[in-house]
C-alpha positions in Angstrom: 84.5 -179.0 -82.9 85.6 -179.3 -79.2 84.7 -182.4 -77.3 81.8 -181.8 -75.0 82.4 -182.6 -71.3 80.6 -185.5 -69.7 81.1 -184.4 -66.0 79.1 -181.9 -64.1 80.5 -178.4 -63.5 80.6 -177.3 -59.9 82.1 -174.1 -58.5 82.9 -173.7 -54.7 84.2 -170.7 -52.8 86.6 -170.3 -49.9 85.9 -167.5 -47.6 88.4 -165.0 -49.0 86.2 -163.7 -51.9 82.7 -165.2 -51.8 81.1 -162.3 -53.7 83.4 -162.8 -56.7 82.6 -166.6 -56.7 78.9 -165.8 -56.6 79.2 -163.4 -59.6 81.1 -166.1 -61.5 78.3 -168.6 -60.9 75.7 -166.0 -62.1 77.6 -165.7 -65.3 77.8 -169.5 -65.7 74.1 -169.8 -64.8 74.7 -172.3 -62.0 74.4 -172.1 -58.2 77.4 -171.8 -55.9 78.5 -175.1 -54.5 77.3 -175.8 -50.9 80.1 -176.2 -48.4 81.0 -175.0 -44.9 84.4 -173.5 -43.9 84.9 -173.0 -40.2 87.7 -171.9 -37.9 87.8 -173.7 -34.6 88.6 -172.1 -31.3 92.2 -173.2 -31.5 92.6 -171.7 -34.9 92.4 -174.9 -36.9 90.4 -174.8 -40.2 87.7 -177.2 -41.3 85.9 -177.7 -44.6 82.9 -179.9 -45.3 81.0 -180.3 -48.6 77.3 -180.4 -48.4 76.8 -181.9 -51.9 78.1 -184.7 -54.0 81.1 -184.0 -56.3 81.9 -187.6 -57.3 83.1 -187.5 -60.9 82.5 -183.7 -61.2 84.7 -181.0 -62.7 85.2 -178.8 -59.6 86.5 -175.2 -59.4 87.5 -173.8 -56.1 87.7 -169.9 -56.0 90.0 -168.6 -53.4 92.2 -165.5 -53.4 95.2 -166.0 -51.1 95.0 -162.4 -49.9 95.0 -161.2 -46.3 95.1 -163.1 -44.0 97.4 -164.8 -46.5 98.4 -167.9 -44.5 94.9 -168.6 -43.4 93.4 -168.3 -46.9 96.2 -170.4 -48.4 95.7 -173.2 -45.8 91.9 -173.1 -46.3 92.5 -173.5 -50.1 94.7 -176.5 -49.4 92.2 -178.1 -47.1 89.4 -177.4 -49.6 91.3 -179.1 -52.4 92.1 -182.2 -50.2 88.4 -182.4 -49.2 87.2 -182.3 -52.8 89.9 -184.9 -53.8 88.8 -187.3 -51.1 85.2 -186.9 -52.3 86.3 -188.3 -55.7 86.0 -185.3 -58.0 87.2 -186.1 -61.5 89.1 -182.8 -61.9 90.0 -180.1 -59.4 90.9 -176.6 -60.6 92.3 -174.1 -58.0 91.0 -170.7 -59.2 93.4 -168.0 -57.8 92.2 -164.5 -58.6 95.0 -163.2 -56.5 98.1 -165.4 -55.8 99.8 -164.6 -52.5 103.6 -164.9 -52.1 104.0 -164.2 -55.8 106.7 -161.5 -55.1 108.9 -164.2 -53.5 109.6 -165.8 -56.9 113.4 -165.8 -56.8 116.5 -165.6 -54.6 117.6 -162.0 -54.5 120.3 -162.9 -52.0 121.8 -165.9 -50.2 119.9 -168.0 -47.6 116.4 -167.0 -48.7 113.5 -169.1 -49.8 111.6 -169.2 -53.1 108.2 -169.2 -51.4 106.2 -168.9 -54.6 107.5 -172.3 -55.7 106.7 -173.8 -52.3 103.1 -172.6 -52.5 102.8 -174.1 -56.0 104.1 -177.4 -54.6 101.6 -177.3 -51.8 98.7 -176.7 -54.2 99.8 -179.6 -56.3 100.4 -181.9 -53.4 97.0 -181.1 -51.9 95.4 -182.6 -55.1 94.7 -179.8 -57.6 94.9 -181.1 -61.2 94.8 -177.6 -62.8 95.3 -174.0 -61.8 93.7 -170.9 -63.1 95.3 -167.6 -62.0 95.0 -163.9 -62.9 97.8 -161.4 -63.4 100.6 -163.1 -61.6 103.2 -160.7 -60.3 105.9 -162.8 -62.1 105.0 -164.7 -65.2 107.6 -167.4 -64.5 105.5 -168.7 -61.7 103.5 -170.5 -64.4 106.5 -172.8 -64.7 106.5 -173.5 -60.9 103.4 -175.7 -61.3 103.8 -179.3 -62.5 100.2 -179.4 -63.6 98.3 -177.6 -66.4 98.1 -173.9 -65.6 96.1 -171.1 -67.3 97.3 -167.6 -66.7 94.7 -164.9 -67.4 95.2 -161.1 -67.8 92.7 -158.5 -66.5 93.6 -156.6 -69.7 90.3 -157.1 -71.5 88.4 -155.7 -68.5 90.6 -152.7 -68.0 90.9 -152.0 -71.7 87.2 -151.9 -72.1 87.0 -149.3 -69.2 89.8 -147.2 -70.7 88.3 -147.1 -74.1 85.0 -145.8 -72.7 86.6 -143.2 -70.4 89.6 -141.9 -72.4 88.6 -140.9 -75.9 91.7 -138.9 -76.6 95.0 -140.7 -76.9 96.5 -141.0 -73.3 100.1 -141.7 -72.3 100.5 -145.1 -70.7 103.2 -145.0 -68.0 105.0 -147.9 -66.5 105.9 -147.1 -62.9 109.1 -149.1 -63.3 111.2 -150.7 -65.9 110.1 -154.3 -65.0 106.5 -153.4 -65.9 107.1 -152.2 -69.5 105.7 -155.3 -71.2 102.4 -155.0 -69.4 102.0 -151.3 -70.1 103.0 -151.7 -73.7 100.1 -154.2 -74.2 97.6 -151.6 -72.9 99.1 -148.9 -75.1 98.7 -151.1 -78.2 95.1 -152.2 -77.3 93.7 -148.8 -76.3 95.9 -146.6 -78.5 98.4 -144.2 -76.9 102.0 -143.4 -76.3 104.3 -145.1 -73.8 106.5 -143.6 -71.1 108.6 -145.2 -68.4 109.4 -144.1 -64.8 113.1 -144.5 -64.0 112.7 -145.8 -60.5 115.6 -146.8 -58.1 114.5 -148.7 -55.0 116.0 -147.7 -51.7 114.7 -150.7 -49.7 111.8 -153.1 -49.6 109.5 -150.4 -48.3 110.7 -147.3 -50.0 111.2 -146.5 -53.7 113.0 -143.4 -55.0 111.6 -142.1 -58.3 113.9 -139.9 -60.4 113.0 -139.4 -64.0 110.5 -140.0 -66.8 111.5 -141.5 -70.2 108.9 -140.1 -72.6 106.6 -137.1 -73.0 103.8 -136.6 -70.5 103.4 -132.8 -70.6 99.8 -131.7 -71.0 98.6 -135.3 -71.4 96.3 -137.6 -69.6 98.5 -140.3 -67.9 97.4 -143.8 -67.3 99.7 -145.6 -64.8 99.2 -149.4 -64.8 100.7 -152.0 -62.5 99.7 -155.5 -61.4 99.0 -154.5 -57.8 98.8 -151.6 -55.4 100.3 -152.8 -52.1 101.7 -150.0 -49.9 101.2 -147.6 -52.8 104.8 -146.2 -52.5 105.6 -146.8 -56.2 102.5 -145.4 -57.8 102.3 -142.3 -55.5 105.9 -141.4 -56.0 105.5 -141.9 -59.8 102.4 -139.8 -59.8 104.3 -136.9 -58.2 107.0 -137.0 -60.8 104.7 -137.1 -63.8 102.9 -134.1 -62.3 106.3 -132.3 -62.1 106.8 -133.2 -65.7 103.5 -131.5 -66.6 100.9 -134.3 -66.8 97.4 -132.9 -67.0 95.6 -135.8 -65.3 97.0 -138.8 -63.5 95.0 -142.0 -63.4 96.3 -145.2 -61.6 95.0 -148.7 -62.4 96.0 -152.1 -61.0 94.5 -155.6 -61.1 95.0 -156.4 -57.4 94.0 -153.9 -54.6 96.2 -155.2 -51.9 96.2 -151.8 -50.1 98.2 -152.6 -47.0 100.3 -150.6 -44.6 100.3 -146.9 -45.4 98.5 -147.3 -48.7 95.4 -145.3 -47.7 97.3 -142.3 -46.4 99.6 -142.2 -49.4 96.8 -142.5 -51.9 94.7 -139.8 -50.1 97.5 -137.3 -50.3 98.8 -138.3 -53.8 98.1 -136.1 -56.9 96.0 -138.8 -58.5 92.6 -138.1 -60.1 91.3 -141.6 -60.6 92.1 -145.1 -59.2 90.8 -148.2 -61.0 91.2 -151.7 -59.5 89.4 -155.1 -59.9 87.6 -157.3 -57.4 90.3 -160.1 -57.3 90.6 -159.0 -53.7 87.5 -157.8 -51.8 87.6 -154.0 -51.5 86.8 -153.0 -47.9 84.2 -150.5 -46.9 87.1 -148.4 -45.4 88.8 -148.3 -48.7 85.6 -147.2 -50.5 85.1 -144.5 -47.9 88.6 -143.2 -47.8 89.2 -143.5 -51.6 86.0 -142.2 -53.2 88.0 -141.7 -56.5 88.5 -145.5 -56.7 86.4 -147.5 -59.2 86.2 -151.3 -58.8 85.7 -153.4 -62.0 84.6 -157.0 -61.9 86.6 -159.9 -63.4 83.8 -162.3 -62.8 82.8 -162.6 -66.5 86.4 -163.1 -67.5 87.0 -165.9 -65.0 83.5 -167.3 -65.6 84.2 -167.5 -69.4 87.6 -169.1 -68.8 86.0 -171.7 -66.5 83.3 -172.4 -69.1 85.9 -172.9 -71.8 88.2 -175.1 -69.7 85.1 -177.3 -68.7 84.2 -177.6 -72.4 87.8 -178.3 -73.5 87.9 -175.1 -75.5 90.6 -172.5 -76.1 91.3 -170.0 -73.3 94.0 -168.2 -75.2 91.4 -166.9 -77.7 90.0 -164.7 -74.9 92.9 -162.4 -75.4 93.3 -162.4 -79.2 90.7 -159.7 -79.8 92.1 -156.3 -80.8 
């Protein structure tokens, strides 16, 4: 039997995704921690707690999405504030981890910013990190503190099983995403296909071929994020050319920046499924009526409950 925790569980939220933090607290049956985050006239950020956290097990929910630098700095200040208020343990909960795509040196004289961000979180005073669907799994090793990496797979799998009763084809938009898509194909049941993508530059991707059979089939295209939507829209066009009956796109993180709206509006995509790791704007809901937003609040809430009670988090993902 797991050892029962002796400290009080408290969940606070930065300003990047308050609705998600509130949903997590509803799942846990607790109130959201009282704190104030302000931006001064000169742009400086300020955080003040309005309740005692001495000796508490504190979780700070903050997606480092747009504005990335402001949300990241707010997280660091929040962690420092809680540390100086004598919390026993401080867990940074990152539904979306910004800078995750800068995880290695692709060429000389460039930074590894993902590692720098990890260092900053640790230096600020976090004693644990909980993140969801990192763009690069190796980022887990960038932290010098315990780190739990969750997958949105259980949430998306449940949705796919309810919506697609006949065996679909799970398509990876690129070779680097094969492992993720294979997991969904195994859990839901379906065939696997791969897009042969060759990138032109950091803003344009050229899609050339499909490895696998998609003709006359429902296609589920899965990725960790939709940013400018160049990859998924080009991939959707080619699977259509190869005879796909329906094309459905799913991603954990709805970054949706740059020309994403225009591309998705014009793309031959029937359904778009994302989660609420990043708040979905009213503009996105209006311009993309085909988009469905699933909540990861129960997944994150259950992970927080298990961490607080010193129970296994891995077992969340062992169900078939």
